[in-house]
N, C-alpha and C positions, 0 to 999 in steps of 0.2 A: 470402496474405502481404501484399499491398499494403494490404488492408483493415486488417490488424493493425497495419501500420506507421502508417497514418493514425490509428488509435485510440491507439497509443503516443504519437505526437506530440501529439495532442489532450490526453491525460492530462497529459503532462509540461508542456505550455504552460498548462494551465488550473488545476491544483491547487497551492496554496502550502503545503499541509500534508499529511503522509503519516502515517496511523495504521498502525503496524507490528505485526501480530499475530505473536508468536513472536520479537520483538526479543531479542537476547542481550546480556548484560553482558560476555561474553567476547570480547575483541578478536580472538581467533583464529578466530572464526566469521563466516561470510558474513552471518549475521543481525545482526551488529554492524557489520561493515565496510561493507556496502551502505548502511544508514541513515546511518552516519557520513559516507560520501561524499556522499550526498544533502544532508545537513545542511551540509557544507562549501560546497555549491553553492547554498545559500540556502533550502532547504526546511525547514520546521518539522517535527520528528519527534515523534510521540506514541507511545511504546512501550506495547505490551500484552504482559505476561509474568506468569506465575503466581508467580515467585520473587523477582524483583529489586525494589528500592525506587526505584532511579534508574538510568537508562541514558542515556548521552550528555548528561548534565546535565539531563535531563527527568524529571519524576515518572512512575512506571509505574502503569498501570491493569491490573487483573486480567483484565477482560473488555472486549469492545467496548461492552457495555451500560453500563459504568461511565464511559466517556469522556464528559466534559461537552461540551455544545454539539453542533453539527452535525458528523457524521463524513462526510467527502467521499470521499477515496481511501483504501482499505484495501489494504495490501501484506501478503502472507502468506508467512511462513517456517515453515510447519508441513507435515507429511507430506500427500501427496495425499489419503489416506483421510480426513483431517480437514477437507478443503476444503469439502465440502457443508455441514457444520455451521457453519463459519466464514462461508460465503456466506449462510446463513439469518440468522446474527447480524448480518452487515453490512447486510442488507436491513432487519432490525428496528431497527438503529441509524440508519437513514436514509442510509446510504452511497449514493453515486452512481457509484462506480467500484470494481472489485475486480481486483487484480493478484496473480497467483500467480507467485512467483519461479521462476527457472531450475530445472528438474527437477521442478516441481510442476504437475500437470495433472489435471483432473477434469471429465468430461462432465456429471456431476450438478451440480457447482458452476457450470459454465457455464450450464446450463439454469436453475438458480435465479436467477443474476445476470441473465441476458438476459430472463427472464420479468418480472423486477422493473424492467427498463429500465436496469440498470447498464451502464456501459462495462466491458468485460471483456478481460483479457489473461492468458495463462497461458504457463508455460515460458519466460519471458524475465526477464532481470535488469534492474531499474530503473537501476542505475549504468552498466551496459554500454550500455543504450539512451540514457541521458542523454549519455554520452560520444560515442556514434555520431552523435547528432543535434545535439550542441553546444548543448543547451538549458539555460538557467539557470532558477531558480525564478521564477515570475511575481510581480509586486508583490502583497503581501497585499491581498485584497479585489478584485483585478482578475480578469478572466476569468469565463466563464459558470459555472464550477463551483468557483471558489475557495472554500475553506472557512475 
């Protein structure tokens, strides 16, 4: 648990952008509320969604592979069984951290991420951890993993 806490804190303090796979346009869903909360605290959100054109005022990409530039932190709001494929896509896109939201866990995704050297967190909520630690987004371009 302590190791995970250290990784959580490192991720929140290092990345200024969060690429959200499964971001939702529906304000009723956690996949909308959590990225919105992170956005309010200074993080840039890059939504990945198959159906929406815009989420939280940001253009939406269909896949991780379509996101332009460096992908740093990938936050996942998809079922656990989809996590290994998303982990492979994150590695292919050059991500350096993979976060599976609360209720999402995958030994295979963990293995893929860790073999590729990604920071990895599963079954935790970004917004809950942000509140618990009192962290705000790093200044863009600062931090060892800022994207």
